[in-house]
PADO-800999 format. One record per residue: residue number from 1; x, y, z negated of N, C-alpha, C, CB in turn. Coordinates in nm, 3 decimals. Each point is the difference from the previous one (the first is absolute). Glycine has a CB too. Layout:
N
nr_n.X_n.Y_n.Z_ca.X_ca.Y_ca.Z_c.X_c.Y_c.Z_cb.X_cb.Y_cb.Z
NUM_X_Y_Z_X_Y_Z_X_Y_Z_X_Y_Z;
...
***
This chain:
234
nr_n.X_n.Y_n.Z_ca.X_ca.Y_ca.Z_c.X_c.Y_c.Z_cb.X_cb.Y_cb.Z
1_4.460_9.603_-10.045_0.057_-0.083_0.107_0.057_0.086_0.114_-0.165_-0.183_-0.060;
2_0.089_0.291_0.097_0.050_0.088_0.105_0.133_0.062_-0.040_-0.235_0.048_0.071;
3_0.247_-0.014_-0.199_0.125_0.059_-0.048_0.113_-0.101_0.014_-0.127_0.146_-0.160;
4_0.097_-0.272_0.128_0.102_-0.106_0.008_0.053_-0.013_0.143_-0.112_-0.123_-0.190;
5_0.019_0.113_0.290_0.043_-0.015_0.138_0.072_0.124_0.052_-0.191_-0.155_0.037;
6_0.153_0.271_-0.084_0.068_0.123_0.040_0.144_-0.001_-0.047_-0.216_0.125_-0.008;
7_0.236_-0.169_-0.116_0.138_-0.009_-0.055_0.079_-0.105_0.074_-0.082_0.072_-0.224;
8_0.018_-0.188_0.255_0.069_-0.107_0.071_0.044_0.044_0.138_-0.133_-0.167_-0.127;
9_0.044_0.232_0.201_0.035_0.047_0.134_0.112_0.104_-0.004_-0.233_-0.046_0.072;
10_0.226_0.132_-0.173_0.104_0.102_-0.013_0.136_-0.065_-0.025_-0.170_0.163_-0.089;
11_0.170_-0.271_0.009_0.124_-0.071_-0.032_0.057_-0.069_0.125_-0.081_-0.036_-0.237;
12_-0.009_-0.027_0.314_0.045_-0.075_0.117_0.062_0.089_0.106_-0.178_-0.165_-0.046;
13_0.134_0.288_0.054_0.048_0.088_0.106_0.107_0.098_-0.048_-0.223_-0.022_0.106;
14_0.272_0.002_-0.230_0.113_0.081_-0.046_0.124_-0.041_0.079_-0.100_0.025_-0.233;
15_0.178_0.067_0.290_0.121_-0.036_0.074_0.096_-0.081_-0.087_-0.025_0.208_0.139;
16_0.084_-0.310_-0.078_0.097_-0.083_-0.072_0.130_0.079_-0.016_-0.104_-0.214_0.090;
17_0.150_0.226_-0.213_0.121_0.076_-0.029_0.117_-0.097_-0.019_-0.135_0.186_-0.107;
18_0.252_-0.148_0.158_0.120_-0.080_-0.019_0.085_0.066_-0.108_-0.004_-0.080_0.242;
19_0.013_0.010_-0.355_0.077_0.055_-0.111_0.145_-0.047_0.011_-0.207_0.006_-0.147;
20_0.301_0.075_0.103_0.141_-0.040_0.006_0.024_-0.130_-0.076_0.064_0.241_0.019;
21_0.024_-0.326_0.036_0.035_-0.124_-0.065_0.089_0.029_-0.121_-0.018_-0.125_0.219;
22_-0.017_0.065_-0.331_0.084_0.013_-0.118_0.092_-0.121_-0.006_-0.179_0.134_-0.125;
23_0.307_-0.113_0.125_0.096_-0.111_0.000_0.112_0.031_-0.097_-0.055_-0.057_0.239;
24_0.125_-0.046_-0.276_0.120_0.017_-0.080_0.103_-0.097_0.055_-0.129_0.074_-0.208;
25_0.202_-0.028_0.306_0.099_-0.086_0.063_0.112_-0.032_-0.099_-0.055_0.099_0.225;
26_0.105_-0.221_-0.215_0.111_-0.044_-0.083_0.119_-0.034_0.090_-0.159_-0.089_-0.179;
27_0.273_0.149_0.151_0.120_-0.025_0.078_0.101_-0.075_-0.086_-0.040_0.208_0.139;
28_0.096_-0.316_-0.082_0.099_-0.079_-0.074_0.112_-0.045_0.093_-0.179_-0.077_-0.159;
29_0.289_0.033_0.097_0.119_-0.037_0.077_0.038_-0.145_-0.024_0.079_0.237_-0.013;
30_-0.035_-0.301_0.119_0.058_-0.134_-0.005_0.145_0.015_0.045_-0.225_-0.119_0.047;
31_0.317_0.107_-0.142_0.141_0.029_0.030_0.075_-0.119_0.060_-0.006_0.162_-0.186;
32_-0.059_-0.278_0.197_0.074_-0.116_0.050_-0.073_-0.072_0.111_0.101_-0.024_-0.223;
33_-0.207_0.087_0.276_-0.077_-0.060_0.109_-0.046_-0.142_-0.034_0.127_0.141_0.162;
34_-0.161_-0.163_-0.290_-0.045_-0.131_-0.044_-0.146_0.002_-0.046_0.234_-0.053_-0.066;
35_-0.306_0.160_0.102_-0.142_0.016_-0.035_-0.022_0.010_-0.150_-0.059_-0.126_0.206;
36_0.160_0.173_-0.277_-0.011_0.027_-0.144_0.031_0.148_-0.022_0.066_-0.241_-0.062;
37_-0.156_0.311_-0.005_0.023_0.142_-0.026_0.097_0.016_-0.116_-0.230_0.057_0.086;
38_0.326_0.036_-0.069_0.097_0.029_-0.106_0.001_0.149_-0.030_0.140_-0.197_0.069;
39_-0.122_0.231_-0.195_0.013_0.140_-0.040_0.146_0.039_-0.019_-0.223_-0.013_-0.110;
40_0.313_-0.087_0.107_0.143_0.026_-0.017_0.078_-0.091_0.093_-0.034_0.069_-0.240;
41_0.150_-0.020_0.283_0.086_-0.081_0.085_0.145_0.035_-0.028_-0.179_-0.014_0.176;
42_0.269_-0.081_-0.149_0.142_0.019_-0.026_0.079_-0.029_0.127_-0.031_-0.062_-0.242;
43_0.135_0.141_0.265_0.089_-0.022_0.113_0.140_0.044_-0.040_-0.189_0.033_0.168;
44_0.286_-0.075_-0.089_0.138_0.042_-0.019_0.042_0.090_0.117_0.052_-0.213_-0.129;
45_0.044_0.303_0.108_0.046_0.086_0.110_0.044_-0.083_0.121_0.072_0.171_-0.168;
46_-0.114_-0.126_0.286_0.033_-0.069_0.124_-0.108_-0.095_0.048_0.234_0.020_-0.065;
47_-0.331_-0.050_-0.020_-0.105_-0.094_0.038_-0.117_0.071_0.067_0.068_-0.148_-0.189;
48_-0.140_0.073_0.273_-0.123_0.046_0.063_-0.114_-0.088_-0.050_0.123_0.083_0.205;
49_-0.236_-0.021_-0.240_-0.113_-0.078_-0.049_-0.131_0.058_0.055_0.128_-0.060_-0.211;
50_-0.228_-0.027_0.234_-0.126_0.046_0.057_-0.097_0.048_-0.107_0.034_-0.159_0.187;
51_-0.123_0.248_-0.150_-0.113_0.039_-0.083_-0.123_0.012_0.089_0.151_0.122_-0.165;
52_-0.251_-0.206_0.140_-0.126_0.007_0.072_-0.100_0.081_-0.081_0.045_-0.223_0.111;
53_-0.114_0.317_-0.047_-0.099_0.084_-0.067_-0.140_-0.047_0.040_0.160_0.198_-0.004;
54_-0.241_-0.231_-0.097_-0.136_-0.050_0.020_-0.101_0.098_-0.059_0.084_-0.238_-0.004;
55_-0.207_0.232_0.058_-0.110_0.077_-0.056_-0.117_-0.095_-0.024_0.075_0.213_0.118;
56_-0.147_-0.193_-0.228_-0.120_-0.077_-0.033_-0.113_0.097_-0.034_0.140_-0.194_-0.084;
57_-0.262_0.137_0.079_-0.116_0.081_-0.034_-0.049_0.088_0.112_0.080_-0.004_-0.228;
58_-0.052_-0.035_0.353_-0.042_0.082_0.115_-0.146_-0.032_0.033_0.238_0.005_0.092;
59_-0.328_0.095_-0.098_-0.142_-0.025_0.027_-0.028_-0.010_0.149_-0.057_0.121_-0.210;
60_-0.061_-0.178_0.242_-0.046_0.002_0.140_-0.027_0.144_0.044_-0.102_-0.232_-0.027;
61_0.123_0.266_0.150_0.039_-0.085_0.114_0.150_-0.021_0.015_-0.202_0.081_0.110;
62_0.278_-0.049_-0.212_0.143_-0.025_0.003_0.083_0.118_0.047_-0.054_-0.235_0.038;
63_0.182_0.231_-0.069_0.091_0.107_0.043_0.027_-0.008_0.150_0.106_-0.001_-0.228;
64_-0.114_0.115_0.293_0.038_0.007_0.141_0.139_0.063_0.015_-0.243_0.018_0.065;
65_0.292_0.044_-0.171_0.135_0.057_0.005_0.053_0.016_-0.142_-0.052_0.121_0.216;
66_0.184_-0.121_-0.228_0.063_0.028_-0.129_0.124_0.083_0.023_-0.089_-0.214_-0.098;
67_0.129_0.284_-0.005_0.122_0.079_0.006_0.039_0.042_-0.140_-0.056_0.080_0.231;
68_0.185_-0.066_-0.256_0.048_0.047_-0.129_0.150_0.028_0.009_-0.179_-0.132_-0.120;
69_0.228_0.202_0.021_0.144_0.012_-0.021_0.045_-0.112_-0.092_-0.007_0.252_0.034;
70_0.119_-0.314_-0.002_0.064_-0.097_-0.089_0.121_0.069_-0.061_-0.080_-0.201_0.138;
71_0.081_0.212_-0.271_0.102_0.078_-0.069_0.088_-0.091_-0.086_-0.153_0.199_-0.001;
72_0.283_-0.174_0.003_0.097_-0.082_-0.074_0.124_0.085_-0.026_-0.087_-0.215_0.106;
73_0.179_0.163_-0.187_0.123_0.072_-0.033_0.103_-0.023_0.110_-0.047_-0.022_-0.248;
74_0.073_0.126_0.326_0.093_-0.011_0.111_0.144_-0.022_-0.040_-0.154_0.144_0.122;
75_0.189_-0.122_-0.250_0.135_-0.028_-0.047_0.022_-0.151_-0.016_0.005_0.223_-0.116;
76_-0.115_-0.296_0.090_0.011_-0.142_-0.034_-0.047_-0.092_0.111_-0.033_0.064_-0.236;
77_-0.065_-0.019_0.316_-0.058_-0.081_0.106_0.005_0.074_0.132_-0.150_-0.113_-0.166;
78_0.162_0.036_0.273_0.001_0.058_0.134_-0.103_-0.071_0.086_0.245_0.063_-0.021;
79_-0.302_0.011_0.117_-0.106_-0.053_0.085_0.002_0.078_0.131_-0.141_-0.068_-0.201;
80_0.143_-0.004_0.312_-0.004_0.065_0.130_-0.130_-0.031_0.072_0.248_-0.013_0.013;
81_-0.275_0.087_0.095_-0.123_-0.023_0.076_-0.008_-0.143_0.049_-0.001_0.241_0.070;
82_0.116_-0.299_-0.032_0.001_-0.137_0.050_-0.033_-0.101_-0.110_0.168_0.069_0.171;
83_-0.166_-0.025_-0.296_-0.031_-0.088_-0.114_-0.147_0.008_-0.041_0.235_0.028_-0.077;
84_-0.317_0.046_0.150_-0.142_0.016_-0.030_-0.079_-0.082_0.102_0.035_0.233_-0.098;
85_-0.100_-0.340_0.052_-0.066_-0.095_0.088_-0.149_-0.002_-0.033_0.211_-0.140_0.020;
86_-0.290_0.218_0.053_-0.145_0.004_-0.022_-0.059_-0.135_0.036_-0.007_0.249_0.048;
87_-0.088_-0.299_-0.130_-0.056_-0.132_0.019_-0.065_-0.013_0.138_-0.037_-0.017_-0.247;
88_0.034_-0.106_0.299_-0.050_-0.024_0.136_-0.149_0.027_0.014_0.179_-0.169_0.027;
89_-0.254_0.178_-0.138_-0.142_0.033_0.007_-0.023_0.148_0.029_-0.045_-0.186_-0.158;
90_0.153_0.263_0.164_-0.010_0.144_0.020_0.088_0.042_0.118_-0.048_0.036_-0.246;
91_0.008_0.068_0.313_0.088_0.064_0.096_0.089_0.097_-0.078_-0.170_-0.023_0.192;
92_0.298_0.009_-0.177_0.091_0.088_-0.073_-0.016_0.143_0.050_0.162_-0.190_-0.034;
93_-0.187_0.279_-0.059_-0.004_0.141_0.034_0.140_0.059_-0.010_-0.238_0.017_-0.080;
94_0.245_0.112_0.065_0.130_0.065_-0.015_0.061_-0.037_-0.134_-0.074_0.189_0.148;
95_0.201_-0.225_-0.145_0.074_-0.025_-0.123_0.124_0.088_0.003_-0.087_-0.239_-0.019;
96_0.122_0.289_-0.096_0.118_0.086_-0.011_0.063_-0.023_-0.136_-0.099_0.172_0.156;
97_0.228_-0.152_-0.163_0.070_-0.020_-0.126_0.100_0.112_-0.022_-0.028_-0.249_0.019;
98_0.027_0.301_-0.141_0.102_0.094_-0.042_0.052_-0.049_-0.135_-0.108_0.197_0.125;
99_0.206_-0.131_-0.177_0.063_-0.046_-0.123_-0.104_-0.010_-0.113_0.219_0.106_0.072;
100_-0.244_-0.228_-0.120_-0.090_-0.021_-0.113_-0.147_0.001_0.034_0.173_0.102_-0.134;
101_-0.211_-0.089_0.260_-0.142_0.002_0.035_-0.021_-0.047_0.144_-0.036_0.189_-0.162;
102_-0.061_-0.281_0.180_-0.039_-0.046_0.133_-0.147_0.033_0.022_0.173_-0.185_-0.004;
103_-0.208_0.220_0.126_-0.139_0.022_0.037_-0.046_-0.121_0.081_0.028_0.254_0.001;
104_-0.137_-0.318_-0.045_-0.045_-0.125_0.062_-0.148_0.010_0.034_0.175_-0.131_-0.128;
105_-0.212_0.094_0.251_-0.140_0.005_0.043_-0.035_-0.125_0.080_0.008_0.252_0.003;
106_-0.136_-0.287_-0.002_-0.049_-0.112_0.079_-0.142_0.028_0.047_0.147_-0.158_-0.127;
107_-0.182_0.105_0.244_-0.131_0.027_0.060_-0.065_-0.129_0.046_0.079_0.228_0.071;
108_-0.212_-0.226_-0.066_-0.078_-0.107_0.060_-0.102_0.063_0.095_0.033_-0.151_-0.203;
109_-0.112_0.065_0.270_-0.114_0.052_0.076_-0.089_0.076_-0.097_0.010_-0.191_0.169;
110_-0.060_0.310_-0.131_-0.081_0.081_-0.092_-0.130_-0.068_-0.042_0.098_0.200_0.106;
111_-0.138_-0.308_-0.038_-0.124_-0.068_-0.037_0.026_-0.139_-0.059_-0.117_0.127_0.182;
112_0.243_-0.165_-0.200_0.034_-0.132_-0.054_0.097_0.016_-0.116_-0.037_-0.108_0.226;
113_-0.017_0.140_-0.344_0.084_0.019_-0.116_0.035_-0.130_-0.070_-0.104_0.221_-0.027;
114_0.196_-0.214_-0.068_0.035_-0.113_-0.086_-0.056_0.026_-0.138_0.211_-0.049_0.133;
115_-0.295_-0.044_-0.181_-0.060_0.012_-0.133_0.041_-0.119_-0.085_-0.195_0.129_0.095;
116_0.187_-0.112_-0.228_0.026_-0.111_-0.090_0.124_0.023_-0.084_-0.110_-0.150_0.162;
117_0.174_0.039_-0.200_0.114_0.003_-0.091_0.125_-0.058_0.066_-0.157_-0.021_-0.195;
118_0.271_0.053_0.135_0.129_-0.057_0.040_0.028_0.021_0.150_-0.023_-0.170_-0.183;
119_0.005_0.292_0.228_0.026_0.036_0.139_0.140_0.059_0.009_-0.247_0.043_0.044;
120_0.334_-0.112_0.029_0.137_0.052_0.011_0.003_0.114_0.101_0.096_-0.226_-0.058;
121_-0.033_0.334_0.018_0.012_0.118_0.086_0.136_0.005_0.069_-0.158_0.121_-0.150;
122_0.263_-0.144_0.075_0.134_0.019_0.057_0.102_-0.077_-0.083_-0.066_0.227_0.088;
123_0.174_-0.266_-0.021_0.118_-0.054_-0.068_0.114_0.097_0.023_-0.077_-0.242_0.029;
124_0.148_0.275_-0.136_0.121_0.082_0.012_0.118_-0.081_-0.050_-0.132_0.216_-0.029;
125_0.248_-0.190_0.085_0.123_-0.069_-0.039_0.092_0.102_-0.065_-0.024_-0.170_0.188;
126_0.033_0.164_-0.320_0.086_0.091_-0.075_0.143_-0.051_-0.002_-0.196_0.069_-0.141;
127_0.291_0.025_0.145_0.141_-0.031_-0.016_0.046_0.061_-0.133_0.040_-0.005_0.254;
128_0.008_-0.080_-0.345_0.050_0.049_-0.128_0.141_0.054_0.019_-0.142_-0.167_-0.126;
129_0.166_0.290_0.079_0.129_0.063_0.026_0.077_0.039_-0.125_-0.097_0.081_0.210;
130_0.029_-0.065_-0.325_0.073_0.040_-0.121_-0.079_-0.045_-0.122_0.104_0.199_0.119;
131_-0.034_-0.204_-0.233_-0.058_-0.051_-0.125_-0.091_0.105_-0.063_0.202_-0.145_-0.036;
132_-0.319_0.101_-0.009_-0.094_0.089_-0.066_-0.143_-0.052_0.014_0.153_0.194_0.043;
133_-0.250_-0.116_-0.090_-0.141_-0.039_0.004_-0.078_0.096_0.089_0.017_-0.098_-0.232;
134_-0.087_0.044_0.328_-0.080_0.081_0.091_-0.147_-0.041_-0.008_0.199_0.028_0.153;
135_-0.285_0.069_-0.178_-0.143_-0.024_0.013_-0.037_0.013_0.148_-0.045_0.086_-0.236;
136_-0.055_-0.164_0.277_-0.048_0.004_0.138_-0.147_0.039_-0.004_0.168_-0.177_0.077;
137_-0.201_0.289_-0.012_-0.135_0.057_-0.001_-0.053_0.012_0.141_0.051_0.125_-0.211;
138_-0.185_-0.121_0.223_-0.062_0.051_0.121_-0.084_0.121_-0.039_-0.003_-0.231_0.111;
139_-0.008_0.326_-0.018_-0.072_0.124_-0.031_-0.069_0.054_0.125_0.164_0.052_-0.183;
140_-0.260_0.035_0.159_-0.077_0.066_0.107_0.090_0.092_0.082_-0.208_-0.013_-0.142;
141_0.179_0.025_0.271_0.082_0.084_0.088_-0.047_0.144_0.009_0.050_-0.204_0.129;
142_-0.148_0.241_-0.210_-0.044_0.139_-0.002_-0.140_0.018_0.055_0.236_0.067_0.022;
143_-0.291_0.051_-0.046_-0.138_0.029_0.037_-0.021_0.015_0.151_-0.024_0.110_-0.220;
144_0.129_-0.090_0.295_-0.015_0.024_0.144_-0.020_-0.128_0.081_0.141_0.202_-0.029;
145_-0.131_-0.318_-0.035_-0.012_-0.126_0.073_-0.078_-0.098_-0.086_0.218_0.041_0.122;
146_-0.301_-0.125_-0.057_-0.076_-0.104_-0.069_0.081_-0.130_0.002_-0.220_0.109_0.064;
147_0.246_-0.164_-0.182_0.086_-0.117_-0.011_-0.076_-0.132_0.006_0.155_0.138_-0.133;
148_-0.264_-0.149_0.058_-0.072_-0.127_-0.015_-0.144_0.022_0.045_0.150_-0.074_-0.193;
149_-0.186_0.022_0.311_-0.129_0.032_0.060_-0.076_-0.129_0.032_0.095_0.214_0.096;
150_-0.221_-0.218_-0.137_-0.085_-0.115_0.032_-0.048_0.009_0.145_-0.073_-0.016_-0.241;
151_0.043_-0.100_0.298_-0.036_-0.009_0.141_-0.135_0.066_0.028_0.132_-0.212_0.015;
152_-0.156_0.239_0.114_-0.126_0.054_0.048_-0.112_-0.103_-0.027_0.121_0.138_0.180;
153_-0.244_-0.097_-0.216_-0.048_0.139_-0.003_0.016_0.067_-0.136_-0.161_-0.062_0.176;
154_0.232_-0.003_-0.269_0.012_0.057_-0.134_0.092_0.121_-0.001_-0.041_-0.226_-0.098;
155_0.169_0.202_0.125_0.096_0.109_0.011_0.043_0.063_-0.131_-0.098_0.040_0.215;
156_0.062_-0.103_-0.329_0.039_0.058_-0.129_0.151_0.002_-0.015_-0.215_-0.081_-0.100;
157_0.267_0.190_0.047_0.143_0.015_-0.028_0.023_-0.034_-0.147_0.027_0.180_0.181;
158_0.065_-0.274_-0.207_0.024_-0.050_-0.136_0.134_0.047_-0.056_-0.141_-0.198_0.055;
159_0.191_0.311_-0.005_0.131_0.048_-0.044_0.006_0.025_-0.150_0.030_0.101_0.223;
160_-0.143_-0.070_-0.285_0.000_0.028_-0.143_0.042_-0.121_-0.082_-0.180_0.168_0.037;
161_0.169_-0.290_0.023_0.042_-0.120_-0.072_0.152_-0.007_-0.018_-0.200_-0.117_0.093;
162_0.273_0.199_-0.018_0.145_0.010_-0.022_0.033_0.090_-0.117_0.036_-0.039_0.243;
163_-0.133_0.121_-0.284_0.020_0.089_-0.115_0.126_0.082_0.013_-0.121_-0.162_-0.140;
164_0.197_0.169_0.031_0.128_0.070_0.000_0.115_-0.092_0.039_-0.088_0.153_-0.175;
165_0.053_-0.272_0.225_0.100_-0.099_0.038_-0.026_-0.131_-0.070_0.167_0.181_0.038;
166_-0.131_-0.291_0.027_-0.019_-0.134_-0.055_0.137_-0.065_-0.016_-0.230_-0.021_0.107;
167_0.262_-0.019_-0.230_0.127_-0.068_-0.027_-0.014_-0.146_0.041_0.054_0.158_-0.192;
168_0.025_-0.200_0.292_-0.004_-0.138_0.047_0.089_-0.090_-0.083_-0.047_0.083_0.228;
169_0.159_-0.032_-0.274_0.091_-0.083_-0.078_0.130_0.072_-0.027_-0.103_-0.202_0.098;
170_0.189_0.133_-0.173_0.131_0.051_-0.036_0.107_-0.097_0.048_-0.096_0.119_-0.201;
171_0.198_-0.066_0.267_0.111_-0.081_0.047_0.123_0.032_-0.085_-0.095_-0.006_0.237;
172_0.151_-0.098_-0.297_0.125_0.014_-0.076_0.115_-0.050_0.085_-0.123_-0.029_-0.221;
173_0.212_0.118_0.257_0.121_-0.039_0.071_0.109_-0.017_-0.106_-0.068_0.123_0.216;
174_0.100_-0.249_-0.249_0.100_-0.031_-0.103_0.137_-0.018_0.063_-0.177_-0.107_-0.141;
175_0.280_0.120_0.058_0.134_-0.031_0.050_0.005_-0.147_0.038_0.104_0.182_-0.145;
176_-0.026_-0.214_0.245_0.004_-0.134_0.056_0.024_-0.106_-0.106_0.083_0.096_0.212;
177_-0.170_-0.197_-0.215_0.012_-0.111_-0.094_-0.076_0.017_-0.128_0.217_-0.038_0.094;
178_-0.265_0.159_-0.122_-0.074_0.027_-0.124_-0.149_-0.025_0.025_0.172_0.172_-0.074;
179_-0.211_-0.298_0.071_-0.137_-0.039_0.033_-0.101_0.056_-0.099_0.089_-0.206_0.103;
180_-0.055_0.208_-0.232_-0.097_0.043_-0.102_0.009_0.149_-0.033_0.011_-0.228_-0.093;
181_0.081_0.300_0.157_0.006_0.144_-0.016_0.045_0.050_-0.136_-0.175_0.007_0.164;
182_0.249_-0.091_-0.240_0.044_0.043_-0.134_0.139_0.062_0.002_-0.140_-0.179_-0.097;
183_0.198_0.195_0.215_0.128_0.070_0.011_0.121_-0.089_0.011_-0.104_0.176_-0.127;
184_0.091_-0.305_0.087_0.114_-0.090_0.013_-0.038_-0.120_0.086_0.086_0.074_-0.225;
185_0.015_-0.151_0.262_-0.021_-0.122_0.077_0.049_-0.115_-0.085_0.027_0.119_0.224;
186_-0.123_-0.196_-0.277_0.034_-0.104_-0.098_-0.071_-0.130_0.034_0.035_0.175_-0.176;
187_-0.047_-0.261_0.074_-0.060_-0.131_0.022_-0.144_0.006_0.048_0.150_-0.086_-0.174;
188_-0.226_0.185_0.125_-0.139_0.013_0.045_-0.007_0.029_0.150_-0.063_0.083_-0.229;
189_0.156_-0.001_0.276_0.003_0.032_0.144_0.047_-0.120_0.081_0.045_0.241_-0.054;
190_0.049_-0.318_-0.001_0.045_-0.122_0.067_-0.116_-0.099_0.014_0.232_0.034_-0.092;
191_-0.314_-0.045_-0.014_-0.116_-0.089_0.003_-0.100_0.045_0.107_0.032_-0.050_-0.245;
192_-0.055_0.182_0.254_-0.093_0.053_0.101_0.054_-0.026_0.140_-0.077_0.177_-0.162;
193_0.209_-0.161_0.178_0.061_-0.026_0.130_-0.018_-0.147_0.039_0.168_0.183_-0.041;
194_-0.144_-0.275_-0.054_-0.011_-0.143_0.029_-0.144_-0.038_0.036_0.191_-0.044_-0.157;
195_-0.289_0.108_0.089_-0.140_-0.030_0.029_-0.036_0.043_0.142_-0.056_0.026_-0.244;
196_0.103_0.091_0.285_-0.029_0.047_0.136_0.078_-0.080_0.104_-0.045_0.228_-0.091;
197_0.162_-0.274_0.054_0.080_-0.081_0.092_-0.077_-0.125_0.042_0.211_0.084_-0.108;
198_-0.288_-0.138_0.013_-0.076_-0.122_0.027_-0.140_0.028_0.053_0.130_-0.111_-0.179;
199_-0.181_0.233_0.155_-0.139_0.031_0.036_-0.010_0.135_0.071_-0.079_-0.134_-0.198;
200_0.148_0.147_0.309_0.005_0.126_0.072_-0.131_0.026_0.073_0.248_-0.024_0.025;
201_-0.301_0.146_-0.037_-0.118_0.041_0.076_0.046_0.090_0.114_-0.150_-0.018_-0.205;
202_0.056_0.090_0.269_0.036_0.082_0.117_0.104_0.105_-0.036_-0.229_-0.037_0.094;
203_0.208_0.106_-0.208_0.102_0.093_-0.047_0.066_-0.063_-0.122_-0.127_0.205_0.089;
204_0.259_-0.221_-0.084_0.073_-0.065_-0.109_0.094_0.101_-0.065_-0.014_-0.224_0.116;
205_-0.013_0.259_-0.240_0.088_0.091_-0.072_0.140_-0.059_-0.011_-0.196_0.089_-0.129;
206_0.204_-0.222_0.124_0.129_-0.067_-0.012_0.083_0.006_0.128_-0.104_-0.149_-0.168;
207_0.046_0.199_0.275_0.074_0.019_0.125_0.081_0.129_-0.013_-0.177_-0.124_0.138;
208_0.284_0.119_-0.214_0.073_0.119_-0.041_0.064_0.074_0.117_0.043_-0.111_-0.217;
209_0.000_0.037_0.319_0.067_0.067_0.112_-0.098_0.046_0.107_0.201_-0.139_-0.045;
210_-0.332_0.118_0.020_-0.106_0.044_0.093_0.015_-0.062_0.138_-0.015_0.213_-0.126;
211_0.076_-0.330_0.133_0.008_-0.079_0.123_-0.095_-0.118_-0.017_0.242_0.071_0.048;
212_-0.301_-0.118_0.061_-0.104_-0.102_-0.006_0.035_-0.115_-0.095_-0.061_0.059_0.235;
213_-0.030_-0.081_-0.329_0.015_-0.114_-0.090_0.103_0.022_-0.109_-0.067_-0.142_0.186;
214_0.065_0.052_-0.285_0.096_0.002_-0.110_0.111_-0.099_0.032_-0.178_0.065_-0.170;
215_0.301_-0.017_0.166_0.113_-0.083_0.042_0.110_0.003_-0.105_-0.055_0.045_0.240;
216_0.164_-0.114_-0.209_0.116_-0.003_-0.090_0.058_0.139_-0.020_0.049_-0.234_0.074;
217_-0.065_0.321_0.025_0.050_0.137_-0.015_-0.075_0.075_-0.109_0.063_0.000_0.241;
218_-0.193_-0.028_-0.256_-0.077_0.062_-0.108_0.047_-0.052_-0.136_-0.198_0.024_0.155;
219_0.232_-0.152_-0.162_0.057_-0.056_-0.124_0.130_0.072_-0.033_-0.106_-0.226_0.047;
220_0.188_0.249_0.055_0.127_0.070_-0.020_-0.023_0.143_-0.050_0.103_-0.140_0.182;
221_-0.199_0.209_-0.123_-0.029_0.138_-0.041_-0.050_0.006_-0.144_-0.053_0.057_0.239;
222_-0.030_-0.155_-0.278_-0.047_-0.003_-0.138_0.116_-0.025_-0.095_-0.224_-0.083_0.077;
223_0.315_-0.004_-0.036_0.118_-0.028_-0.083_0.086_0.124_-0.022_-0.002_-0.234_0.085;
224_0.008_0.321_0.014_0.080_0.122_-0.011_-0.052_0.096_-0.107_0.056_-0.024_0.241;
225_-0.189_0.027_-0.259_-0.060_0.095_-0.094_-0.043_-0.067_-0.131_-0.076_0.136_0.194;
226_0.086_-0.268_-0.201_-0.046_-0.071_-0.121_0.086_0.043_-0.120_-0.079_-0.199_0.139;
227_0.011_0.226_-0.250_0.068_0.042_-0.122_0.027_0.148_-0.008_0.101_-0.221_-0.004;
228_-0.147_0.299_0.103_0.021_0.144_-0.001_-0.127_0.072_-0.048_0.168_-0.021_0.189;
229_-0.152_0.148_-0.226_-0.116_0.079_-0.040_-0.011_0.122_0.091_0.023_-0.078_-0.240;
230_-0.119_0.165_0.207_-0.029_0.112_0.090_0.110_0.104_0.006_-0.237_-0.037_-0.049;
231_0.334_0.030_-0.037_0.112_0.095_0.007_0.091_-0.028_0.120_-0.010_0.024_-0.248;
232_-0.001_-0.149_0.300_0.078_-0.035_0.118_-0.084_0.029_0.124_0.127_-0.179_-0.128;
233_-0.081_0.266_0.213_-0.073_0.035_0.122_0.033_-0.100_0.108_0.000_0.243_-0.062;
234_-0.104_-0.281_0.142_0.021_-0.095_0.111_0.084_0.067_0.107_-0.219_-0.115_-0.047;
***
């Protein structure tokens, strides 16, 4: 019995150790601000479309700061600092943009983190500029800076969850009117245009002239390219 109580007392007075939080953050993209995650998106040259970046699987006490590089093909997509809109739940940190890469950061009170799923970090507004396929990635900003940090008193850095980079999605910039990306503008594309004409969401691919809403001018533009293939340049 004496041995039992000796062991019990020794256990009770062992210093409490704080072990690092094990997490696996998940990053996903919503390309139409409709609360639906997409891995692929389509646009035509001249159009602007939104992409919201969300994170899930954030453990308690939650993230107090985030940061990453956003990487894309600068030949096909364009993005300026004014197109980077950090969510209102965060204080926007420094943001910078260069050809094909933006640096994005956000901060909160060091003792009031955000934990849980489907936490929006930022909205970016991409401008499609040329035909082709662009992957969109986020990546770590290097060993000299902590990107993903849990709130006090934890302070765990979760940068390793970015690994060698996280692929958010692929953007296909098709020639104008080629909704299905097969190189020509035919009846299938006309059907897709008609469906969007009747059921337009916030971003409408059928808005060919990139002016608010789908109008008779968009019908005219589709008529100009209808029946053509990819050998005809816009």
